[in-house]
C-alpha positions in Angstrom: -0.2 -0.2 0.1 0.8 3.3 -0.4 1.0 3.8 3.5 -0.7 5.8 6.3 2.0 8.6 6.1 0.5 9.8 2.5 -3.0 8.4 3.2 -3.4 10.2 6.3 -4.7 13.5 6.0 -2.3 15.4 9.1 0.6 13.9 7.5 0.0 14.7 3.9 -0.2 18.4 4.9 2.9 18.0 6.4 4.2 16.4 3.0 2.6 18.8 0.7 5.3 21.4 0.5 7.9 19.1 -0.9 5.4 19.2 -4.2 6.5 23.0 -4.9 9.5 23.9 -2.8 11.9 23.7 -5.7 9.2 25.3 -8.1 8.1 29.1 -9.0 6.3 30.4 -6.0 2.5 30.1 -7.3 -0.4 32.8 -6.7 -3.8 31.8 -5.9 -6.7 31.8 -8.5 -9.9 29.9 -8.7 -10.1 26.7 -10.0 -11.8 26.6 -13.8 -14.4 23.9 -14.7 -12.7 20.6 -15.4 -12.6 19.3 -18.7 -10.9 16.6 -20.7 -6.9 16.9 -21.0 -7.2 15.3 -24.5 -7.9 19.0 -25.4 -4.9 20.8 -26.9 -2.8 22.7 -24.5 -2.1 26.2 -24.2 0.9 26.6 -21.6 3.3 29.5 -21.3 6.4 28.4 -23.2 9.0 30.0 -20.1 7.2 28.2 -17.4 10.5 27.1 -16.1 12.8 30.1 -16.9 13.3 31.1 -13.7 14.0 27.8 -12.3 18.1 26.6 -12.4 16.8 23.1 -11.6 13.8 21.0 -11.2 13.7 17.6 -9.6 11.0 14.8 -8.8 11.7 11.2 -7.5 9.7 8.2 -6.8 10.7 5.5 -4.2 9.4 2.4 -2.6 10.1 2.4 0.9 8.8 -1.0 1.3 8.3 0.0 5.1 9.4 3.0 7.0 12.5 2.4 9.1 12.4 3.3 13.2 10.8 6.8 13.2 11.5 8.6 9.8 13.8 10.9 11.3 16.2 10.4 8.8 14.1 10.3 6.0 12.2 13.5 7.1 15.8 15.6 7.2 16.8 14.2 3.5 13.5 15.7 2.7 14.0 19.0 3.7 18.1 19.4 2.1 17.7 19.7 -0.9 14.1 20.1 -1.4 12.8 18.1 -4.2 9.4 16.5 -4.8 9.5 12.9 -3.6 6.4 10.3 -4.2 6.9 7.3 -1.7 4.9 3.9 -1.9 4.4 1.4 1.2 5.6 3.2 3.7 3.9 0.6 6.1 3.5 2.1 9.3 3.4 -0.5 12.2 1.5 1.2 14.9 0.1 4.9 16.3 3.2 5.8 18.1 5.1 5.2 14.9 2.7 7.6 12.9 3.0 10.4 15.8 6.9 10.0 15.7 7.0 10.2 11.8 4.8 13.7 12.2 6.6 15.2 15.2 9.8 14.9 12.8 8.0 15.8 9.8 6.6 19.3 11.3 10.1 19.9 12.5 11.7 19.6 9.0 9.2 20.2 6.9 6.8 22.8 7.6 3.9 25.1 6.0 6.6 28.0 5.5 8.0 26.5 2.9 6.9 28.3 -0.7 4.5 27.2 -2.4 2.0 25.9 0.3 -0.7 28.0 0.0 -1.8 26.8 -3.4 -1.2 23.2 -2.7 -4.2 21.3 -2.5 -4.6 17.3 -1.6 -7.7 16.4 -3.8 -8.9 13.5 -1.3 -12.2 12.8 -3.5 -9.9 11.1 -6.1 -7.8 8.8 -3.3 -7.8 5.1 -3.7 -6.8 4.1 0.0 -3.4 2.8 -0.2 -3.2 2.6 -3.8 -3.6 6.4 -5.4 -3.4 10.2 -4.3 -3.2 13.1 -6.3 -2.5 17.1 -5.3 -3.1 19.9 -7.0 -0.7 22.8 -7.1 -0.4 26.3 -8.9 2.8 27.4 -10.9 2.6 31.1 -12.3 -1.4 30.3 -12.2 -1.0 27.0 -14.2 -2.1 24.2 -12.5 -0.3 21.2 -12.0 -1.3 17.8 -11.0 1.0 15.1 -9.1 -0.2 11.9 -8.9 1.4 8.9 -6.8 0.6 5.2 -8.1 0.8 1.8 -6.1 -1.1 -0.4 -8.7 -2.0 -3.7 -7.1 0.4 -6.7 -7.9 -2.6 -8.8 -8.6 -2.8 -8.9 -12.5 -6.4 -9.3 -12.4 -7.0 -6.2 -10.5 -4.9 -3.9 -12.2 -7.2 -3.2 -15.2 -10.0 -1.8 -13.0 -7.5 0.1 -10.8 -6.3 1.9 -13.8 -9.6 2.6 -15.7 -11.1 3.9 -12.8 -8.3 6.9 -12.2 -9.3 10.4 -12.9 -8.8 11.8 -16.3 -10.6 14.8 -16.8 -8.9 17.8 -15.7 -8.5 21.4 -17.0 -7.4 21.5 -20.9 -4.1 23.6 -20.2 -3.0 21.6 -16.7 0.3 19.5 -16.5 0.7 16.1 -15.1 3.4 14.8 -13.3 3.1 11.0 -12.7 5.2 8.3 -10.6 5.0 5.5 -8.5 5.4 1.7 -8.4 3.2 0.5 -11.4 3.9 -3.2 -10.6 4.2 -4.2 -14.2 6.8 -3.8 -16.5 5.3 -1.1 -19.3 8.0 -2.4 -22.3 7.8 -6.4 -22.6 11.3 -6.6 -23.8 13.2 -3.7 -22.0 11.5 -3.4 -18.7 11.8 -7.2 -17.6 14.6 -10.3 -17.8 11.9 -12.9 -18.0 8.3 -12.0 -19.6 5.4 -13.5 -18.3 1.7 -13.6 -19.3 0.8 -11.9 -16.1 2.8 -8.9 -16.9 -0.1 -7.8 -19.3 -2.7 -7.4 -17.0 -3.8 -3.8 -16.6 -1.2 -2.9 -19.2 -3.4 -1.2 -22.0 -5.8 0.4 -19.1 -2.4 2.1 -17.7 -1.5 3.2 -21.2 -4.8 4.9 -22.0 -4.5 6.5 -18.8 -1.2 7.9 -19.2 -2.3 9.2 -22.7 -5.3 11.0 -21.6 -2.9 12.8 -18.9 -0.3 13.5 -21.9 2.4 12.2 -19.9 5.4 10.6 -21.5 8.3 8.2 -20.0 11.4 10.5 -20.2 13.7 7.7 -19.2 12.8 5.5 -22.5 13.4 8.6 -24.3 16.8 9.1 -23.3 17.8 5.5 -22.9 15.5 3.6 -25.8 17.6 0.3 -25.5 19.0 0.3 -22.0 17.5 -2.6 -19.8 17.6 -1.5 -16.2 15.6 -2.9 -13.4 14.4 -1.1 -10.4 12.7 -3.7 -8.4 13.4 -5.3 -5.4 15.1 -8.6 -7.2 16.2 -6.5 -10.2 14.1 -8.6 -12.3 11.7 -6.2 -13.4 11.7 -2.3 -14.2 8.4 -1.6 -12.0 9.1 2.3 -10.7 8.3 5.1 -13.2 7.9 8.9 -13.6 5.7 10.3 -16.4 6.1 13.9 -17.2 3.7 15.9 -19.4 4.8 16.1 -22.8 4.5 20.1 -22.7 6.7 19.9 -19.7 9.3 17.9 -21.6 10.0 19.8 -24.6 11.1 22.3 -22.1 13.4 20.6 -20.4 17.0 19.5 -21.1 16.0 16.5 -18.8 18.6 13.8 -16.9 16.9 10.9 -15.6 18.8 8.3 -13.3 17.8 5.2 -11.3 20.3 5.3 -8.0 20.8 3.2 -4.7 17.6 3.7 -2.4 18.9 6.4 0.4 15.5 6.3 2.2 16.0 2.6 3.1 13.7 1.0 0.8 14.6 -2.4 -1.7 14.0 -0.5 -4.8 15.8 1.5 -7.1 14.9 5.4 -6.6 14.4 6.6 -9.8 15.7 10.5 -10.3 14.6 12.9 -12.7 15.8 16.8 -12.8 15.9 18.9 -15.3 20.0 20.0 -16.0 21.2 23.7 -17.6 21.9 23.0 -21.3 25.5 22.3 -21.7 27.0 24.6 -24.5 30.0 23.6 -27.1 33.1 25.6 -26.6 33.3 28.2 -29.3 36.2 27.9 -31.8 38.9 30.7 -32.3 38.2 32.9 -35.0 40.7 35.5 -36.6 39.8 39.0 -35.5 39.3 40.9 -38.5 40.8 44.1 -37.2 44.4 42.4 -37.5 44.3 42.3 -41.1 44.1 46.0 -41.6 47.5 46.3 -39.7 50.1 46.8 -42.4 52.8 45.1 -40.2 50.6 41.9 -39.8 49.9 41.9 -43.3 53.8 42.2 -44.4 54.1 39.1 -41.6 51.8 36.6 -43.3 53.3 37.1 -46.8 56.6 36.9 -45.3 55.5 33.3 -43.3 53.6 32.0 -46.3 56.2 32.8 -48.7 58.9 30.9 -46.4 56.7 27.9 -46.4 55.8 27.9 -50.0 60.1 27.4 -50.7 60.0 24.5 -48.1 57.4 22.8 -49.6 59.0 23.2 -53.2 62.5 22.5 -51.8 61.2 19.2 -50.1 58.8 17.2 -52.8 58.8 14.6 -50.7 58.0 15.8 -47.3 54.4 15.6 -46.0 52.9 19.0 -47.3 49.6 18.4 -45.3 51.2 18.1 -42.1 53.6 21.0 -42.9 50.5 23.0 -43.9 48.5 22.1 -40.6 51.6 22.7 -38.7 52.1 26.2 -40.0 48.6 27.4 -39.4 49.1 26.2 -35.8 52.0 28.5 -35.2 50.3 31.3 -37.3 47.1 31.1 -34.7 49.3 31.0 -31.8 51.2 34.6 -33.4 48.2 36.0 -33.8 46.6 35.2 -30.7 50.0 36.6 -29.1 49.9 40.1 -31.2 46.1 40.5 -30.2 47.3 40.3 -26.6 49.7 43.0 -27.3 47.5 44.9 -29.2 44.7 44.7 -26.5 47.5 46.1 -23.9 48.5 48.6 -26.2 45.5 50.3 -26.7 44.9 50.1 -22.7 48.6 51.9 -22.1 47.9 54.7 -25.0 44.8 55.5 -23.3 46.6 55.9 -20.3 49.6 58.0 -21.4 47.0 60.4 -22.8 45.0 60.7 -19.5 48.5 61.6 -17.7 49.2 64.1 -20.1 45.9 65.7 -20.0 46.6 66.0 -16.4 50.0 67.1 -16.5 48.8 69.8 -18.9 45.9 71.1 -16.6 48.5 71.2 -13.7 50.4 73.1 -16.2 47.9 75.9 -16.8 47.0 76.0 -13.1 50.7 77.0 -12.4 51.0 79.6 -15.3 47.7 80.6 -14.7 45.9 82.1 -18.2 48.6 81.1 -20.5 47.8 80.7 -24.0 50.4 78.1 -25.1 49.3 75.7 -21.6 45.7 76.4 -22.5 46.5 75.2 -25.8 48.3 71.9 -24.5 45.3 71.4 -22.5 42.8 71.2 -25.4 45.0 69.5 -27.6 45.6 66.7 -25.0 41.8 66.7 -24.5 41.0 66.1 -28.3 43.5 63.5 -28.0 42.0 61.6 -25.1 38.7 62.1 -26.6 39.4 60.8 -30.0 41.5 57.7 -28.4 38.2 57.0 -26.5 35.9 57.0 -29.1 38.1 54.8 -31.2 38.4 52.4 -27.9 34.7 52.6 -27.3 33.9 51.5 -31.0 36.4 48.8 -31.0 34.8 47.6 -28.1 31.3 47.9 -29.1 32.6 45.8 -32.4 34.0 43.3 -30.1 30.9 43.0 -28.0 28.8 42.3 -31.0 31.1 40.0 -32.2 30.9 38.2 -28.9 27.1 38.2 -28.7 26.6 36.9 -32.4 29.3 34.1 -31.8 27.4 33.3 -28.4 24.2 33.5 -30.4 25.3 31.3 -33.0 26.7 28.7 -30.7 25.0 25.3 -30.8 24.1 23.2 -27.6 23.2 19.6 -27.1 19.8 20.6 -26.0 19.2 22.1 -29.4 20.3 19.2 -31.4 18.7 16.9 -28.8 16.9 14.2 -30.2 13.0 15.0 -31.1 10.5 13.6 -29.2 9.1 10.4 -30.7 5.4 9.2 -30.6 5.8 5.4 -29.7 2.6 3.5 -31.7 2.8 0.1 -30.7 1.9 -2.4 -33.8 0.7 -5.7 -31.7 -1.6 -7.5 -34.7 -0.3 -8.1 -38.4 -2.7 -10.3 -41.0 -0.5 -13.6 -42.1 -2.5 -15.3 -44.8 -5.7 -13.4 -44.3 -5.8 -14.5 -40.7 -4.8 -11.9 -37.6 -2.2 -12.8 -35.7 -1.2 -11.3 -32.3 2.0 -13.3 -31.1 4.6 -11.0 -30.7 7.3 -13.2 -32.2 5.2 -13.5 -35.6 4.1 -9.8 -35.4 8.0 -8.7 -35.4 9.1 -11.3 -37.9 6.4 -10.5 -40.5 7.1 -6.6 -39.9 11.0 -7.1 -40.4 10.3 -9.7 -43.5 8.2 -6.9 -44.8 10.5 -4.0 -44.6 13.4 -6.0 -45.9 12.1 -6.8 -48.9 11.3 -3.3 -49.4 14.7 -1.6 -48.5 16.9 -4.5 -49.8 17.6 -6.2 -53.0 17.6 -10.3 -52.9 20.7 -12.1 -54.4 18.6 -13.8 -57.0 16.8 -10.5 -58.2 16.9 -10.0 -62.2 19.4 -7.2 -63.2 17.9 -4.3 -64.4 16.9 -4.5 -68.0 19.9 -2.4 -70.3 17.6 -1.4 -73.1 15.2 0.2 -70.5 18.2 1.8 -68.8 19.4 3.4 -72.1 15.9 4.4 -73.0 15.8 6.7 -69.6 19.0 7.9 -70.1 18.2 9.1 -74.0 15.4 11.0 -72.3 17.6 13.8 -70.8 18.1 16.9 -73.2 20.8 19.0 -71.6 24.5 17.4 -72.1 27.9 19.1 -71.7 29.6 20.0 -74.9 33.2 18.5 -76.0 34.9 21.6 -74.0 33.2 22.0 -71.2 33.5 18.0 -70.7 37.1 18.4 -71.1 37.6 21.4 -69.4 36.0 19.5 -66.2 38.7 16.8 -66.7 41.5 19.2 -66.7 43.4 19.4 -63.2 42.9 22.0 -60.4 45.5 25.0 -61.4 46.8 27.4 -59.0 45.5 30.2 -61.0 41.8 28.7 -60.7 42.4 28.7 -56.9 43.9 32.4 -57.0 40.8 33.6 -58.8 38.5 32.0 -56.5 40.2 33.1 -53.0 39.7 36.8 -54.9 36.2 36.8 -55.5 35.1 35.3 -51.9 33.6 37.8 -49.5 36.2 38.9 -46.7 33.6 39.6 -44.5 31.9 36.5 -43.8 32.2 34.4 -40.7 35.1 31.4 -40.8 34.5 28.0 -40.2 35.5 25.7 -37.3 39.3 26.4 -38.3 38.9 30.1 -37.8 40.5 31.5 -41.0 38.3 33.8 -42.9 38.6 34.1 -46.6 40.3 37.7 -46.0 43.0 35.9 -44.5 44.1 34.2 -47.6 43.3 37.5 -49.4 46.2 38.9 -47.9 48.6 36.9 -50.5 46.0 35.3 -53.0 48.9 34.0 -55.3 51.0 32.3 -52.6 48.4 31.0 -50.8 47.0 29.5 -54.0 50.1 27.8 -54.6 50.1 26.3 -51.0 46.8 24.9 -51.4 47.6 23.0 -54.6 50.6 21.7 -53.1 48.7 20.3 -49.9 45.7 19.3 -52.5 48.0 17.2 -54.5 49.6 15.5 -51.8 46.8 14.3 -49.9 45.0 13.1 -53.2 48.1 10.5 -54.2 49.0 9.8 -50.5 45.8 9.9 -48.8 42.6 10.4 -51.0 41.3 13.1 -48.8 41.7 16.5 -47.4 43.0 17.0 -43.9 40.5 16.6 -41.1 40.2 20.6 -40.5 39.4 21.0 -44.3 36.8 18.4 -44.3 34.4 19.9 -41.1 32.3 22.6 -41.5 29.5 24.5 -39.5 26.2 25.2 -39.9 24.5 27.8 -37.8 20.4 27.9 -37.3 19.6 31.4 -36.6 16.2 32.3 -34.9 14.2 34.8 -37.2 10.9 36.2 -36.5 7.5 36.3 -38.3 5.3 34.0 -39.9 8.3 31.9 -41.5 8.9 31.2 -37.6 
């Protein structure tokens, strides 16, 4: 059974704050008429924006140990939503002691208590209870389930559970369902009794719009939470609208509350971002000294490649780019330090000019020096400020274009089980036969059998003859000619130097510093890689694709 702690009205009042202490502090609103949740939901997209974390857990205690003071302390720090089953209070004295510990560690002053309500009219004693709370005026229902172990009772149990709630409400469902819902992944020994009540359970969860996040994150993982570690019985289901806003993490951990089941823990974690790659600052290419140094270094590398035809040109090119990157990063640091030193020097010059003006009084020469120093300082500040704004713009642009694993996460899928097929005109429901039939059907579509007839050459020729556009002899021969340095040079000159560079960090403007030299270098590298490895260097085979948000109807 769920236990006296959760079925008792007094104890439930002490446990209610745990359902919302880690959630936004809600506000009181009047309950709306209940309607089926199968209607379309209209939910704020930023419902969890103010949260750094969101945690929910389910735990089968299989009997509360001693007086429960350790469990009460764990509930308080850190505060999370925990759904307990099988508390099994031995006597009235143990229940009173547990109330005392809960009143000390978990109390009504915790945030969100004022809107949390135990809906006792839906209680199934020892089996099911539900609580209602408000998150920013949005109704949220938390369902605690301990399904009957007897297979013949589970169907009626799930069929009678409530399904009619506000259309925009969210649902959190957890507990011990006493059945493995996935017949091949959630149990090591499938049995006929596991099917009792499964269809009614799935229909109830579908009516609430709740999905199994663990299964979506681990579609092929076998992990069993039952006391004998033979079945997965403990589940957490979150509303699909809520899941779409989470970067979820789901784990089965050791039971820290004393039970023999594994504790299922599910939380929201910040979306990790990938480290941005280095990009060549554009202002460096405006410095004639840097442009001259790049040209000299490239010329020296070209001479080394021409003299050493047997050397590894690909490795030489990669190493040269790596050394140039380190030198340019050092130049950037020196440039930033020089700009700061220049501002400091101009400020000291202005202060000295003002001091001289105060010493000499109304001296025209001293006043002119103050004016000149002030103009020089203002000009340097304006230039420095504009440079800082440009760097800030580039920083935000690079940050906004940075990909995250949450953005590229696997889309939520809808699992539609196929449990029957037609074989020779008869309907078959045996799982092995269903799987074999579906596999054979798609294999016949996606593969070609070894004894299949070859394509008719006459029909193939007829299809090719329908093509009306053909390359003339000159174009065909020009495409077969080897790539030349002149072609690479012309391509470099026509590229947009302001375009954002790829993952290697080198923009087109860098190669346009000396296109004649770089075209020779790239041609040598290309020919070496083609003849020795058959492919380009790794950094030449990588690219970056950025999807930017655009408002309007197309969004």
